[in-house]
N, C-alpha and C positions, 0 to 999 in steps of 0.2 A: 280448528281445533285441536287447544294445544293440552299434552298431555301433562299432566299436574304431579310431580309425588308426592305418595302418601304422607299423610302428618304420622312423626313418631308417636306410638303411646307413652300415654303415663308411665307405665311401667318400664317400657326402655328411654326415657328421659329419667326419672329416676336412678336406673341401673349406673348409664352415663355420668350421670352428676356425682354417681357415687365412688363408681370407679378413677374416676379423674380427684375426687377430695381425697383419695385414699392414697393414689399416687405420688399429690403435692404435698401428703402428711407422712410419707414413706421419703421422700426426695428432704425434707426439712429436717426430720430426724434423723437422719444423715450426715446432712449439713454440718447442724447440730451439734451430733457426738464427734467426726472428727476434730471442727475448733475445741470443742473439750478438752479434747486427748492432746492436739497441737499445746494449745495451754499450758496442759498437767505437765506433759512431756519435755516443754520450757522450763515449768516451774523450778521441776524434779534436776536438772540439768544445772539452774542457780544454786540451787539449795548444797551440789557437788563442787562448786566453783565455790562459793562462800568456804565451804569443810574445807577444800584443797586449798586456796589462799589463807586459812590459819595456822591450817600444818604447817605452811610454810614456812609462814611466821616466827610460828612459835613452836619447833621440832620437841623440847623441852616438857614438855604438856604431851599431856597422856592422853587419847584419840578416846572420845567415846562414841567413835562407829567404827565398824571393820567392814569392810567390802570382799566377800570371801568368794573363793572361788570363780574372781571373774579380777578383770582388770579394768583400772579406774577410768572413764573416760573424758579425764580433764587431766591438765597438767599444768602447772606454775613454774612461773618464772618472774624474777627481774627485770625492769625496765628500765631505759634509761629518756629521755626529750628525743630521743635521736633514733631510737630502734625503728628499724624500718618495719619491724612484722606488727606496729600499731599506728593506725592513721592517726598523720600530727590532730586532727580535729577533736579525737577522741582525749587523744592527751590533753587537750587547752581545755574539753570539758571537763574532767573530770578533777585538774588542777585547780580550775575555778570555782567549783561548787565543794570542793575537798571532801568527796563523799563517796562510795563505793559506787560505779558506775558500770552498766553491760552494757557491752558496744557489739554490734557485729557483724565482722570480717568477711565479706564471699558466704563460707558454709561454715566458718569459726564463731563460736559465742566468746568473748572476753567478757571478765571483769577485771575491771584495773582501781587497785584501792591503790589512795596516793599518800605516800608515807615519805617523811622525813629520815636523810640517813646521817652518820657523825660520820666527820671526815676526818 
């Protein structure tokens, strides 16, 4: 005669499923919240890059915003086609589209703005 395992009660099955559903819900909310925070932080950085680029390109205009008691997380500089800080494919893409283009290089976020210069 073989011993059979006792069948779990209805209450135990309901509690087990409720715990599993709660754990799955918490994990889902955690992942979605993390993704939302990353997207929001990236958008804020992109806005800061655009503002810094505008201020660099137009220093004569008064700035509508000011960062108090902190250092700006962005810096702006003018590059040429052979600048080693910017990947060649990113430069090619921005010149082909003639539109502001965001690019990631390692841990650095770049905003490339095409501009014609007078020589």
